[in-house]
C-alpha positions as CSV (number, residue, x, y, z in Angstrom):
1,M,-15.6,12.1,-4.1
2,R,-17.2,9.3,-2.0
3,H,-15.1,7.0,0.1
4,Y,-16.8,3.7,0.6
5,P,-15.9,1.5,3.5
6,Q,-13.6,-1.3,2.7
7,K,-14.7,-4.9,2.9
8,V,-14.4,-6.7,6.2
9,E,-13.2,-10.2,6.7
10,N,-15.7,-13.0,6.6
11,Y,-15.9,-14.6,10.0
12,T,-18.9,-16.9,9.2
13,N,-16.9,-20.1,9.3
14,A,-15.1,-19.2,12.5
15,F,-18.5,-18.4,14.1
16,L,-20.0,-21.7,12.9
17,V,-17.1,-23.8,14.2
18,T,-17.2,-22.0,17.6
19,A,-20.9,-22.4,17.9
20,G,-20.7,-26.1,16.9
21,L,-18.0,-26.7,19.5
22,T,-20.0,-24.8,22.2
23,L,-23.1,-26.9,21.4
24,F,-21.0,-30.1,21.5
25,M,-19.6,-29.2,24.9
26,A,-23.0,-28.2,26.2
27,F,-24.6,-31.5,25.0
28,F,-21.6,-33.5,26.4
29,T,-22.0,-31.8,29.8
30,L,-25.7,-32.3,29.8
31,A,-25.2,-36.0,28.9
32,A,-22.8,-36.4,31.8
33,V,-25.0,-34.7,34.3
34,K,-28.5,-35.7,33.3
35,G,-28.2,-38.5,30.7
36,I,-28.7,-38.9,27.0
37,V,-32.5,-38.5,27.1
38,W,-32.0,-34.8,28.1
39,V,-29.6,-34.3,25.3
40,M,-32.0,-35.7,22.8
41,L,-34.8,-33.5,24.2
42,A,-32.6,-30.4,24.1
43,A,-31.4,-31.1,20.5
44,A,-35.0,-31.6,19.4
45,L,-36.1,-28.4,21.0
46,I,-33.3,-26.4,19.4
47,D,-34.1,-28.0,16.0
48,T,-37.7,-27.0,16.4
49,F,-36.8,-23.4,17.2
50,I,-34.5,-23.2,14.2
51,R,-37.1,-24.7,11.8
52,A,-39.8,-22.3,13.2
53,G,-37.5,-19.3,12.6
54,E,-36.7,-20.5,9.1
55,A,-40.4,-20.9,8.3
56,R,-41.2,-17.5,9.7
57,L,-38.4,-15.9,7.6
58,R,-39.6,-17.8,4.5
59,T,-43.2,-16.5,4.9
60,S,-42.1,-13.0,5.5
61,K,-39.9,-13.0,2.4
62,V,-42.8,-14.3,0.3
63,G,-44.9,-11.3,1.3
64,E,-42.1,-8.9,0.3
65,D,-41.8,-10.3,-3.2
66,S,-45.4,-9.5,-4.2
């Protein structure tokens, strides 16, 4: 008889909230120290990395389907 592991709790929402709060605090600190221009540049850079990673994953999944 096989004993499968039990399901674990889903911590996705907790992670997303914590990551969002951490980013908010980092951007707020950056705005206080360097100014709003640096916040806008940092946010644009993070967005670019996220979009590039998403595009890379999408192209790798297309290759797996065929």
